[in-house]
N, CA, C and O atoms as CSV, one atom per row, in Angstrom:
chain,resi,resn,atom,element,x,y,z
A,1,MET,N,N,-185.424,294.638,47.786
A,1,MET,CA,C,-186.691,295.161,47.280
A,1,MET,C,C,-186.447,295.854,45.939
A,1,MET,O,O,-185.566,296.704,45.808
A,2,ILE,N,N,-187.229,295.477,44.975
A,2,ILE,CA,C,-187.147,296.103,43.652
A,2,ILE,C,C,-188.229,297.172,43.597
A,2,ILE,O,O,-189.415,296.874,43.740
A,3,ASP,N,N,-187.816,298.411,43.391
A,3,ASP,CA,C,-188.794,299.498,43.333
A,3,ASP,C,C,-188.459,300.452,42.184
A,3,ASP,O,O,-187.546,300.202,41.397
A,4,GLU,N,N,-189.209,301.541,42.106
A,4,GLU,CA,C,-189.069,302.481,40.994
A,4,GLU,C,C,-187.698,303.145,40.935
A,4,GLU,O,O,-187.343,303.719,39.905
A,5,SER,N,N,-186.919,303.082,42.012
A,5,SER,CA,C,-185.592,303.703,41.997
A,5,SER,C,C,-184.650,303.017,41.001
A,5,SER,O,O,-183.609,303.580,40.662
A,6,PHE,N,N,-184.990,301.825,40.529
A,6,PHE,CA,C,-184.158,301.118,39.559
A,6,PHE,C,C,-184.381,301.601,38.121
A,6,PHE,O,O,-183.547,301.354,37.250
A,7,VAL,N,N,-185.490,302.281,37.871
A,7,VAL,CA,C,-185.798,302.737,36.507
A,7,VAL,C,C,-184.673,303.646,36.010
A,7,VAL,O,O,-184.283,304.602,36.680
A,8,GLY,N,N,-184.167,303.326,34.828
A,8,GLY,CA,C,-183.099,304.107,34.223
A,8,GLY,C,C,-181.705,303.582,34.509
A,8,GLY,O,O,-180.749,303.996,33.853
A,9,LYS,N,N,-181.565,302.688,35.463
A,9,LYS,CA,C,-180.238,302.129,35.761
A,9,LYS,C,C,-179.819,301.188,34.633
A,9,LYS,O,O,-180.632,300.448,34.078
A,10,SER,N,N,-178.521,301.240,34.311
A,10,SER,CA,C,-177.992,300.446,33.201
A,10,SER,C,C,-176.770,299.663,33.628
A,10,SER,O,O,-176.112,299.974,34.621
A,11,SER,N,N,-176.489,298.639,32.847
A,11,SER,CA,C,-175.268,297.858,33.032
A,11,SER,C,C,-174.115,298.558,32.330
A,11,SER,O,O,-174.311,299.481,31.539
A,12,ALA,N,N,-172.936,298.106,32.630
A,12,ALA,CA,C,-171.779,298.502,31.830
A,12,ALA,C,C,-171.872,297.765,30.493
A,12,ALA,O,O,-172.447,296.677,30.436
A,13,PRO,N,N,-171.327,298.326,29.428
A,13,PRO,CA,C,-171.327,297.611,28.150
A,13,PRO,C,C,-170.536,296.309,28.265
A,13,PRO,O,O,-169.499,296.248,28.924
A,14,GLN,N,N,-171.047,295.284,27.615
A,14,GLN,CA,C,-170.384,293.983,27.613
A,14,GLN,C,C,-170.411,293.454,26.179
A,14,GLN,O,O,-171.457,293.451,25.531
A,15,THR,N,N,-169.259,293.011,25.694
A,15,THR,CA,C,-169.143,292.563,24.304
A,15,THR,C,C,-169.135,291.040,24.223
A,15,THR,O,O,-168.468,290.363,25.006
A,16,PHE,N,N,-169.887,290.521,23.264
A,16,PHE,CA,C,-169.991,289.085,23.024
A,16,PHE,C,C,-169.624,288.810,21.569
A,16,PHE,O,O,-169.943,289.596,20.677
A,17,GLN,N,N,-168.955,287.691,21.342
A,17,GLN,CA,C,-168.698,287.253,19.978
A,17,GLN,C,C,-169.760,286.224,19.602
A,17,GLN,O,O,-170.064,285.321,20.381
A,18,ILE,N,N,-170.312,286.367,18.421
A,18,ILE,CA,C,-171.321,285.433,17.917
A,18,ILE,C,C,-170.557,284.284,17.253
A,18,ILE,O,O,-170.172,284.382,16.088
A,19,THR,N,N,-170.341,283.209,17.988
A,19,THR,CA,C,-169.573,282.085,17.437
A,19,THR,C,C,-170.504,281.049,16.809
A,19,THR,O,O,-171.650,280.881,17.227
A,20,ARG,N,N,-169.991,280.375,15.816
A,20,ARG,CA,C,-170.745,279.314,15.146
A,20,ARG,C,C,-171.140,278.227,16.148
A,20,ARG,O,O,-172.253,277.704,16.102
A,21,GLU,N,N,-170.215,277.893,17.055
A,21,GLU,CA,C,-170.477,276.848,18.044
A,21,GLU,C,C,-171.628,277.240,18.977
A,21,GLU,O,O,-172.509,276.427,19.257
A,22,ALA,N,N,-171.617,278.484,19.454
A,22,ALA,CA,C,-172.677,278.941,20.358
A,22,ALA,C,C,-174.024,278.968,19.646
A,22,ALA,O,O,-175.041,278.578,20.219
A,23,VAL,N,N,-174.031,279.428,18.399
A,23,VAL,CA,C,-175.279,279.465,17.626
A,23,VAL,C,C,-175.785,278.047,17.392
A,23,VAL,O,O,-176.979,277.783,17.530
A,24,GLN,N,N,-174.894,277.144,17.042
A,24,GLN,CA,C,-175.308,275.759,16.790
A,24,GLN,C,C,-175.872,275.119,18.063
A,24,GLN,O,O,-176.902,274.447,18.014
A,25,ARG,N,N,-175.199,275.326,19.206
A,25,ARG,CA,C,-175.708,274.781,20.480
A,25,ARG,C,C,-177.093,275.338,20.794
A,25,ARG,O,O,-177.982,274.603,21.225
A,26,PHE,N,N,-177.271,276.638,20.576
A,26,PHE,CA,C,-178.564,277.267,20.835
A,26,PHE,C,C,-179.639,276.678,19.917
A,26,PHE,O,O,-180.747,276.378,20.362
A,27,MET,N,N,-179.308,276.518,18.649
A,27,MET,CA,C,-180.271,275.978,17.691
A,27,MET,C,C,-180.613,274.527,18.004
A,27,MET,O,O,-181.760,274.113,17.839
A,28,GLU,N,N,-179.635,273.754,18.451
A,28,GLU,CA,C,-179.905,272.375,18.855
A,28,GLU,C,C,-180.820,272.342,20.077
A,28,GLU,O,O,-181.760,271.549,20.135
A,29,ALA,N,N,-180.542,273.203,21.050
A,29,ALA,CA,C,-181.343,273.237,22.280
A,29,ALA,C,C,-182.781,273.656,22.007
A,29,ALA,O,O,-183.702,273.198,22.684
A,30,THR,N,N,-182.977,274.525,21.017
A,30,THR,CA,C,-184.327,274.994,20.691
A,30,THR,C,C,-184.962,274.195,19.554
A,30,THR,O,O,-186.062,274.504,19.095
A,31,GLU,N,N,-184.245,273.159,19.109
A,31,GLU,CA,C,-184.718,272.300,18.016
A,31,GLU,C,C,-185.105,273.109,16.783
A,31,GLU,O,O,-186.154,272.886,16.179
A,32,ASP,N,N,-184.246,274.040,16.427
A,32,ASP,CA,C,-184.470,274.905,15.275
A,32,ASP,C,C,-184.409,274.073,13.996
A,32,ASP,O,O,-183.395,273.422,13.742
A,33,PRO,N,N,-185.469,274.077,13.184
A,33,PRO,CA,C,-185.487,273.271,11.959
A,33,PRO,C,C,-184.466,273.729,10.919
A,33,PRO,O,O,-184.161,272.974,9.994
A,34,ALA,N,N,-183.934,274.934,11.044
A,34,ALA,CA,C,-182.935,275.419,10.072
A,34,ALA,C,C,-181.647,274.613,10.135
A,34,ALA,O,O,-180.860,274.639,9.189
A,35,LEU,N,N,-181.419,273.900,11.227
A,35,LEU,CA,C,-180.210,273.067,11.340
A,35,LEU,C,C,-180.209,271.913,10.353
A,35,LEU,O,O,-179.145,271.434,9.960
A,36,SER,N,N,-181.374,271.466,9.955
A,36,SER,CA,C,-181.448,270.322,9.045
A,36,SER,C,C,-181.241,270.720,7.596
A,36,SER,O,O,-181.198,269.859,6.717
A,37,GLY,N,N,-181.111,272.015,7.335
A,37,GLY,CA,C,-180.898,272.477,5.970
A,37,GLY,C,C,-179.479,272.236,5.501
A,37,GLY,O,O,-178.593,271.926,6.296
A,38,GLU,N,N,-179.274,272.379,4.219
A,38,GLU,CA,C,-177.961,272.170,3.615
A,38,GLU,C,C,-177.097,273.424,3.671
A,38,GLU,O,O,-175.883,273.353,3.480
A,39,GLN,N,N,-177.714,274.562,3.929
A,39,GLN,CA,C,-176.990,275.832,3.951
A,39,GLN,C,C,-176.108,275.939,5.196
A,39,GLN,O,O,-176.547,275.576,6.287
A,40,PRO,N,N,-174.868,276.433,5.055
A,40,PRO,CA,C,-174.036,276.656,6.244
A,40,PRO,C,C,-174.631,277.804,7.080
A,40,PRO,O,O,-175.277,278.709,6.550
A,41,LEU,N,N,-174.400,277.742,8.377
A,41,LEU,CA,C,-174.921,278.784,9.257
A,41,LEU,C,C,-174.203,280.104,8.993
A,41,LEU,O,O,-172.974,280.169,9.013
A,42,GLU,N,N,-174.986,281.157,8.746
A,42,GLU,CA,C,-174.431,282.497,8.548
A,42,GLU,C,C,-174.937,283.475,9.591
A,42,GLU,O,O,-174.257,284.441,9.938
A,43,TYR,N,N,-176.145,283.214,10.089
A,43,TYR,CA,C,-176.798,284.161,11.000
A,43,TYR,C,C,-177.296,283.438,12.248
A,43,TYR,O,O,-177.582,282.240,12.227
A,44,ALA,N,N,-177.391,284.194,13.325
A,44,ALA,CA,C,-177.973,283.665,14.559
A,44,ALA,C,C,-179.489,283.792,14.479
A,44,ALA,O,O,-179.990,284.714,13.836
A,45,PRO,N,N,-180.229,282.893,15.112
A,45,PRO,CA,C,-181.691,283.004,15.119
A,45,PRO,C,C,-182.126,284.262,15.894
A,45,PRO,O,O,-181.361,284.780,16.707
A,46,PRO,N,N,-183.331,284.743,15.649
A,46,PRO,CA,C,-183.798,285.992,16.272
A,46,PRO,C,C,-183.807,285.981,17.805
A,46,PRO,O,O,-183.662,287.034,18.426
A,47,THR,N,N,-183.973,284.821,18.413
A,47,THR,CA,C,-184.029,284.766,19.871
A,47,THR,C,C,-182.660,284.524,20.520
A,47,THR,O,O,-182.575,284.378,21.739
A,48,PHE,N,N,-181.606,284.481,19.731
A,48,PHE,CA,C,-180.264,284.212,20.248
A,48,PHE,C,C,-179.810,285.186,21.342
A,48,PHE,O,O,-179.088,284.760,22.244
A,49,PRO,N,N,-180.191,286.466,21.313
A,49,PRO,CA,C,-179.748,287.370,22.390
A,49,PRO,C,C,-180.152,286.937,23.797
A,49,PRO,O,O,-179.644,287.493,24.771
A,50,THR,N,N,-181.047,285.965,23.931
A,50,THR,CA,C,-181.359,285.470,25.279
A,50,THR,C,C,-180.140,284.823,25.917
A,50,THR,O,O,-180.108,284.650,27.135
A,51,THR,N,N,-179.140,284.462,25.130
A,51,THR,CA,C,-177.933,283.853,25.688
A,51,THR,C,C,-176.968,284.882,26.264
A,51,THR,O,O,-176.027,284.508,26.965
A,52,PHE,N,N,-177.174,286.156,25.990
A,52,PHE,CA,C,-176.294,287.200,26.504
A,52,PHE,C,C,-176.717,287.530,27.932
A,52,PHE,O,O,-177.822,288.026,28.153
A,53,ARG,N,N,-175.869,287.265,28.877
A,53,ARG,CA,C,-176.176,287.524,30.294
A,53,ARG,C,C,-175.534,288.837,30.706
A,53,ARG,O,O,-174.328,288.907,30.940
A,54,VAL,N,N,-176.351,289.873,30.792
A,54,VAL,CA,C,-175.887,291.199,31.170
A,54,VAL,C,C,-176.724,291.639,32.362
A,54,VAL,O,O,-177.953,291.653,32.296
A,55,ARG,N,N,-176.057,291.997,33.448
A,55,ARG,CA,C,-176.757,292.332,34.690
A,55,ARG,C,C,-176.681,293.828,34.972
A,55,ARG,O,O,-175.653,294.473,34.764
A,56,VAL,N,N,-177.795,294.352,35.447
A,56,VAL,CA,C,-177.827,295.729,35.920
A,56,VAL,C,C,-177.313,295.709,37.364
A,56,VAL,O,O,-177.844,294.966,38.189
A,57,PRO,N,N,-176.284,296.516,37.686
A,57,PRO,CA,C,-175.739,296.506,39.047
A,57,PRO,C,C,-176.813,296.760,40.105
A,57,PRO,O,O,-177.711,297.581,39.913
A,58,ALA,N,N,-176.706,296.055,41.205
A,58,ALA,CA,C,-177.591,296.176,42.374
A,58,ALA,C,C,-178.972,295.554,42.166
A,58,ALA,O,O,-179.745,295.462,43.119
A,59,LEU,N,N,-179.296,295.132,40.960
A,59,LEU,CA,C,-180.581,294.473,40.720
A,59,LEU,C,C,-180.385,292.982,40.950
A,59,LEU,O,O,-179.911,292.260,40.072
A,60,GLU,N,N,-180.753,292.538,42.133
A,60,GLU,CA,C,-180.545,291.141,42.522
A,60,GLU,C,C,-181.815,290.334,42.250
A,60,GLU,O,O,-182.851,290.559,42.876
A,61,LEU,N,N,-181.722,289.403,41.321
A,61,LEU,CA,C,-182.834,288.515,40.997
A,61,LEU,C,C,-182.381,287.096,41.307
A,61,LEU,O,O,-181.677,286.476,40.510
A,62,ASP,N,N,-182.780,286.589,42.449
A,62,ASP,CA,C,-182.339,285.281,42.923
A,62,ASP,C,C,-183.534,284.338,42.965
A,62,ASP,O,O,-184.404,284.461,43.826
A,63,GLY,N,N,-183.567,283.396,42.026
A,63,GLY,CA,C,-184.675,282.451,41.934
A,63,GLY,C,C,-184.809,281.536,43.133
A,63,GLY,O,O,-185.850,280.901,43.299
A,64,SER,N,N,-183.781,281.447,43.980
A,64,SER,CA,C,-183.889,280.625,45.188
A,64,SER,C,C,-184.552,281.385,46.336
A,64,SER,O,O,-184.955,280.785,47.332
A,65,LYS,N,N,-184.663,282.720,46.191
A,65,LYS,CA,C,-185.254,283.535,47.256
A,65,LYS,C,C,-186.566,284.189,46.845
A,65,LYS,O,O,-187.289,284.732,47.681
A,66,MET,N,N,-186.867,284.134,45.561
A,66,MET,CA,C,-188.092,284.758,45.053
A,66,MET,C,C,-188.601,283.970,43.862
A,66,MET,O,O,-187.851,283.234,43.220
A,67,GLN,N,N,-189.865,284.129,43.578
A,67,GLN,CA,C,-190.453,283.467,42.418
A,67,GLN,C,C,-190.313,284.399,41.219
A,67,GLN,O,O,-190.758,285.546,41.268
A,68,LEU,N,N,-189.698,283.914,40.145
A,68,LEU,CA,C,-189.488,284.691,38.929
A,68,LEU,C,C,-190.316,284.061,37.811
A,68,LEU,O,O,-190.149,282.885,37.489
A,69,ILE,N,N,-191.195,284.845,37.235
A,69,ILE,CA,C,-192.071,284.348,36.171
A,69,ILE,C,C,-191.813,285.172,34.920
A,69,ILE,O,O,-191.953,286.395,34.926
A,70,HIS,N,N,-191.433,284.484,33.843
A,70,HIS,CA,C,-191.191,285.177,32.574
A,70,HIS,C,C,-192.536,285.582,31.987
A,70,HIS,O,O,-193.368,284.729,31.680
A,71,GLY,N,N,-192.746,286.878,31.833
A,71,GLY,CA,C,-194.034,287.366,31.358
A,71,GLY,C,C,-194.101,287.546,29.855
A,71,GLY,O,O,-195.081,287.149,29.223
A,72,GLU,N,N,-193.070,288.140,29.279
A,72,GLU,CA,C,-193.130,288.464,27.853
A,72,GLU,C,C,-191.724,288.757,27.352
A,72,GLU,O,O,-190.861,289.187,28.118
A,73,GLN,N,N,-191.499,288.523,26.062
A,73,GLN,CA,C,-190.218,288.823,25.430
A,73,GLN,C,C,-190.502,289.335,24.029
A,73,GLN,O,O,-191.342,288.790,23.313
A,74,ASP,N,N,-189.798,290.382,23.651
A,74,ASP,CA,C,-189.997,290.978,22.333
A,74,ASP,C,C,-188.633,291.364,21.757
A,74,ASP,O,O,-187.788,291.905,22.469
A,75,TYR,N,N,-188.422,291.089,20.479
A,75,TYR,CA,C,-187.165,291.426,19.817
A,75,TYR,C,C,-187.457,292.309,18.615
A,75,TYR,O,O,-188.417,292.077,17.879
A,76,SER,N,N,-186.622,293.323,18.421
A,76,SER,CA,C,-186.687,294.094,17.184
A,76,SER,C,C,-185.262,294.242,16.654
A,76,SER,O,O,-184.312,294.413,17.418
A,77,TYR,N,N,-185.137,294.172,15.346
A,77,TYR,CA,C,-183.829,294.159,14.698
A,77,TYR,C,C,-183.745,295.224,13.616
A,77,TYR,O,O,-184.736,295.540,12.958
A,78,THR,N,N,-182.532,295.780,13.441
A,78,THR,CA,C,-182.248,296.599,12.265
A,78,THR,C,C,-181.650,295.723,11.170
A,78,THR,O,O,-181.753,296.023,9.980
A,79,ARG,N,N,-181.012,294.612,11.614
A,79,ARG,CA,C,-180.481,293.598,10.700
A,79,ARG,C,C,-180.200,292.340,11.520
A,79,ARG,O,O,-180.242,292.378,12.750
A,80,ARG,N,N,-179.918,291.241,10.851
A,80,ARG,CA,C,-179.658,289.970,11.539
A,80,ARG,C,C,-178.250,289.947,12.144
A,80,ARG,O,O,-177.340,290.616,11.653
A,81,LEU,N,N,-178.088,289.163,13.219
A,81,LEU,CA,C,-176.779,288.955,13.834
A,81,LEU,C,C,-175.989,287.965,12.996
A,81,LEU,O,O,-176.455,286.857,12.732
A,82,ARG,N,N,-174.794,288.362,12.576
A,82,ARG,CA,C,-173.958,287.509,11.743
A,82,ARG,C,C,-172.980,286.707,12.603
A,82,ARG,O,O,-172.414,287.216,13.570
A,83,ILE,N,N,-172.800,285.462,12.232
A,83,ILE,CA,C,-171.809,284.628,12.903
A,83,ILE,C,C,-170.424,285.231,12.650
A,83,ILE,O,O,-170.086,285.604,11.526
A,84,GLY,N,N,-169.635,285.317,13.719
A,84,GLY,CA,C,-168.286,285.857,13.631
A,84,GLY,C,C,-168.168,287.303,14.072
A,84,GLY,O,O,-167.062,287.780,14.329
A,85,GLU,N,N,-169.277,288.005,14.165
A,85,GLU,CA,C,-169.185,289.407,14.576
A,85,GLU,C,C,-169.248,289.539,16.096
A,85,GLU,O,O,-169.649,288.617,16.807
A,86,ASN,N,N,-168.841,290.706,16.565
A,86,ASN,CA,C,-168.962,291.051,17.973
A,86,ASN,C,C,-170.134,292.001,18.141
A,86,ASN,O,O,-170.385,292.857,17.293
A,87,VAL,N,N,-170.847,291.839,19.247
A,87,VAL,CA,C,-171.955,292.726,19.555
A,87,VAL,C,C,-171.785,293.192,21.000
A,87,VAL,O,O,-171.524,292.393,21.899
A,88,THR,N,N,-171.940,294.499,21.202
A,88,THR,CA,C,-171.820,295.074,22.538
A,88,THR,C,C,-173.210,295.351,23.071
A,88,THR,O,O,-174.023,296.006,22.420
A,89,CYS,N,N,-173.471,294.840,24.270
A,89,CYS,CA,C,-174.813,294.909,24.853
A,89,CYS,C,C,-174.826,295.758,26.118
A,89,CYS,O,O,-173.862,295.787,26.883
A,90,VAL,N,N,-175.944,296.446,26.315
A,90,VAL,CA,C,-176.211,297.194,27.534
A,90,VAL,C,C,-177.630,296.860,27.970
A,90,VAL,O,O,-178.568,296.934,27.176
A,91,ALA,N,N,-177.778,296.493,29.240
A,91,ALA,CA,C,-179.105,296.216,29.808
A,91,ALA,C,C,-179.548,297.445,30.589
A,91,ALA,O,O,-178.737,298.106,31.237
A,92,ARG,N,N,-180.847,297.744,30.522
A,92,ARG,CA,C,-181.398,298.926,31.195
A,92,ARG,C,C,-182.761,298.584,31.771
A,92,ARG,O,O,-183.559,297.901,31.129
A,93,VAL,N,N,-183.028,299.060,32.985
A,93,VAL,CA,C,-184.353,298.895,33.581
A,93,VAL,C,C,-185.245,299.987,33.012
A,93,VAL,O,O,-184.969,301.175,33.176
A,94,GLU,N,N,-186.310,299.577,32.346
A,94,GLU,CA,C,-187.227,300.515,31.697
A,94,GLU,C,C,-188.431,300.864,32.569
A,94,GLU,O,O,-188.931,301.988,32.534
A,95,GLU,N,N,-188.886,299.891,33.347
A,95,GLU,CA,C,-190.129,300.115,34.097
A,95,GLU,C,C,-190.199,299.170,35.286
A,95,GLU,O,O,-189.787,298.013,35.194
A,96,VAL,N,N,-190.721,299.665,36.403
A,96,VAL,CA,C,-190.996,298.848,37.585
A,96,VAL,C,C,-192.384,299.235,38.068
A,96,VAL,O,O,-192.652,300.406,38.338
A,97,ARG,N,N,-193.270,298.240,38.177
A,97,ARG,CA,C,-194.634,298.489,38.674
A,97,ARG,C,C,-194.935,297.515,39.793
A,97,ARG,O,O,-194.553,296.346,39.729
A,98,GLN,N,N,-195.610,297.987,40.803
A,98,GLN,CA,C,-196.053,297.135,41.908
A,98,GLN,C,C,-197.535,296.844,41.694
A,98,GLN,O,O,-198.308,297.743,41.362
A,99,ARG,N,N,-197.926,295.593,41.883
A,99,ARG,CA,C,-199.322,295.176,41.747
A,99,ARG,C,C,-199.657,294.211,42.872
A,99,ARG,O,O,-198.776,293.593,43.471
A,100,VAL,N,N,-200.939,294.098,43.142
A,100,VAL,CA,C,-201.415,293.092,44.087
A,100,VAL,C,C,-202.373,292.193,43.324
A,100,VAL,O,O,-203.373,292.647,42.769
A,101,GLY,N,N,-202.043,290.907,43.311
A,101,GLY,CA,C,-202.882,289.926,42.640
A,101,GLY,C,C,-203.649,289.105,43.656
A,101,GLY,O,O,-203.587,289.372,44.856
A,102,ARG,N,N,-204.371,288.105,43.174
A,102,ARG,CA,C,-205.142,287.233,44.074
A,102,ARG,C,C,-204.258,286.538,45.099
A,102,ARG,O,O,-204.692,286.258,46.217
A,103,SER,N,N,-203.019,286.262,44.716
A,103,SER,CA,C,-202.128,285.542,45.633
A,103,SER,C,C,-201.099,286.457,46.307
A,103,SER,O,O,-200.128,285.971,46.887
A,104,GLY,N,N,-201.300,287.749,46.235
A,104,GLY,CA,C,-200.421,288.657,46.957
A,104,GLY,C,C,-199.707,289.662,46.070
A,104,GLY,O,O,-199.987,289.772,44.876
A,105,PRO,N,N,-198.768,290.402,46.683
A,105,PRO,CA,C,-198.059,291.454,45.944
A,105,PRO,C,C,-197.051,290.887,44.950
A,105,PRO,O,O,-196.506,289.800,45.139
A,106,MET,N,N,-196.823,291.647,43.896
A,106,MET,CA,C,-195.847,291.270,42.876
A,106,MET,C,C,-195.254,292.537,42.280
A,106,MET,O,O,-195.845,293.615,42.333
A,107,THR,N,N,-194.081,292.374,41.718
A,107,THR,CA,C,-193.407,293.464,41.018
A,107,THR,C,C,-193.296,293.076,39.554
A,107,THR,O,O,-192.892,291.959,39.229
A,108,ILE,N,N,-193.651,293.992,38.680
A,108,ILE,CA,C,-193.505,293.773,37.243
A,108,ILE,C,C,-192.301,294.597,36.803
A,108,ILE,O,O,-192.278,295.820,36.936
A,109,LEU,N,N,-191.308,293.895,36.279
A,109,LEU,CA,C,-190.031,294.496,35.911
A,109,LEU,C,C,-189.848,294.391,34.395
A,109,LEU,O,O,-189.886,293.296,33.835
A,110,VAL,N,N,-189.650,295.523,33.745
A,110,VAL,CA,C,-189.417,295.542,32.302
A,110,VAL,C,C,-187.986,296.007,32.068
A,110,VAL,O,O,-187.592,297.092,32.495
A,111,THR,N,N,-187.213,295.161,31.380
A,111,THR,CA,C,-185.838,295.505,31.047
A,111,THR,C,C,-185.655,295.504,29.542
A,111,THR,O,O,-186.417,294.876,28.807
A,112,GLU,N,N,-184.634,296.216,29.099
A,112,GLU,CA,C,-184.330,296.281,27.685
A,112,GLU,C,C,-182.843,296.015,27.498
A,112,GLU,O,O,-182.006,296.600,28.186
A,113,LEU,N,N,-182.525,295.136,26.572
A,113,LEU,CA,C,-181.143,294.833,26.206
A,113,LEU,C,C,-180.933,295.345,24.792
A,113,LEU,O,O,-181.640,294.945,23.868
A,114,THR,N,N,-179.960,296.230,24.626
A,114,THR,CA,C,-179.658,296.742,23.288
A,114,THR,C,C,-178.311,296.213,22.847
A,114,THR,O,O,-177.394,296.079,23.657
A,115,GLY,N,N,-178.189,295.915,21.573
A,115,GLY,CA,C,-176.947,295.410,21.012
A,115,GLY,C,C,-176.504,296.263,19.842
A,115,GLY,O,O,-177.293,296.574,18.950
A,116,THR,N,N,-175.225,296.642,19.852
A,116,THR,CA,C,-174.653,297.423,18.760
A,116,THR,C,C,-173.461,296.664,18.184
A,116,THR,O,O,-172.833,295.856,18.868
A,117,ASP,N,N,-173.162,296.936,16.916
A,117,ASP,CA,C,-172.043,296.255,16.271
A,117,ASP,C,C,-170.745,297.015,16.500
A,117,ASP,O,O,-170.723,297.995,17.245
A,118,SER,N,N,-169.675,296.576,15.871
A,118,SER,CA,C,-168.357,297.168,16.094
A,118,SER,C,C,-168.249,298.603,15.589
A,118,SER,O,O,-167.319,299.321,15.958
A,119,THR,N,N,-169.190,299.027,14.749
A,119,THR,CA,C,-169.209,300.425,14.293
A,119,THR,C,C,-170.215,301.249,15.099
A,119,THR,O,O,-170.553,302.372,14.725
A,120,GLU,N,N,-170.684,300.678,16.204
A,120,GLU,CA,C,-171.637,301.307,17.125
A,120,GLU,C,C,-173.010,301.566,16.507
A,120,GLU,O,O,-173.754,302.446,16.940
A,121,GLN,N,N,-173.320,300.775,15.485
A,121,GLN,CA,C,-174.646,300.847,14.873
A,121,GLN,C,C,-175.583,299.887,15.604
A,121,GLN,O,O,-175.177,298.772,15.933
A,122,PRO,N,N,-176.827,300.294,15.865
A,122,PRO,CA,C,-177.761,299.388,16.551
A,122,PRO,C,C,-178.087,298.169,15.699
A,122,PRO,O,O,-178.279,298.266,14.487
A,123,VAL,N,N,-178.144,297.006,16.373
A,123,VAL,CA,C,-178.485,295.765,15.686
A,123,VAL,C,C,-179.815,295.232,16.201
A,123,VAL,O,O,-180.675,294.849,15.408
A,124,PHE,N,N,-179.996,295.203,17.521
A,124,PHE,CA,C,-181.233,294.662,18.067
A,124,PHE,C,C,-181.583,295.331,19.391
A,124,PHE,O,O,-180.749,295.951,20.052
A,125,THR,N,N,-182.851,295.174,19.744
A,125,THR,CA,C,-183.349,295.522,21.072
A,125,THR,C,C,-184.205,294.350,21.528
A,125,THR,O,O,-185.108,293.910,20.815
A,126,ALA,N,N,-183.911,293.850,22.724
A,126,ALA,CA,C,-184.701,292.765,23.316
A,126,ALA,C,C,-185.365,293.330,24.566
A,126,ALA,O,O,-184.689,293.804,25.479
A,127,ARG,N,N,-186.669,293.275,24.598
A,127,ARG,CA,C,-187.438,293.808,25.721
A,127,ARG,C,C,-188.064,292.639,26.468
A,127,ARG,O,O,-188.712,291.784,25.865
A,128,SER,N,N,-187.870,292.605,27.784
A,128,SER,CA,C,-188.318,291.474,28.591
A,128,SER,C,C,-189.154,291.948,29.768
A,128,SER,O,O,-188.818,292.928,30.432
A,129,THR,N,N,-190.252,291.235,30.019
A,129,THR,CA,C,-191.099,291.522,31.181
A,129,THR,C,C,-190.998,290.331,32.117
A,129,THR,O,O,-191.186,289.182,31.718
A,130,LEU,N,N,-190.696,290.635,33.376
A,130,LEU,CA,C,-190.521,289.620,34.402
A,130,LEU,C,C,-191.447,289.945,35.578
A,130,LEU,O,O,-191.526,291.094,36.015
A,131,ILE,N,N,-192.131,288.943,36.075
A,131,ILE,CA,C,-192.992,289.106,37.252
A,131,ILE,C,C,-192.236,288.511,38.438
A,131,ILE,O,O,-191.840,287.346,38.413
A,132,VAL,N,N,-192.043,289.321,39.471
A,132,VAL,CA,C,-191.258,288.924,40.637
A,132,VAL,C,C,-192.180,288.871,41.839
A,132,VAL,O,O,-192.881,289.833,42.152
A,133,ARG,N,N,-192.164,287.727,42.503
A,133,ARG,CA,C,-192.974,287.555,43.729
A,133,ARG,C,C,-192.037,287.174,44.847
A,133,ARG,O,O,-191.206,286.278,44.695
A,134,GLN,N,N,-192.168,287.849,45.966
A,134,GLN,CA,C,-191.307,287.575,47.135
A,134,GLN,C,C,-191.780,286.354,47.874
A,134,GLN,O,O,-191.183,285.971,48.880
């Protein structure tokens, strides 16, 4: 059961390297038109942090046991992610709300993923809203 007791819980920091190969695979999968340009890749696209898998301990989200509906995603940046750099991410549960809809009860879960660079300066915040139905 996901309830308000999860609000404020965070993951351990996890560091990811922004590799050219990973960025290129992501851009190919999303059919990013910037791939057809003549310029070499220097930066990751704004939605690239979706590839960072960081879990909040004890928050079990199993799509085989519950219905998970992506509600909303928002990104804010202080600067672009550069290929070759490392970024350290922490996921945090920001909000948990219980609602009853026409088809039954649901939980609205808002999480935030923050990324900092090697000098511990903030680079991005990704905020995600997920609707969970049992």
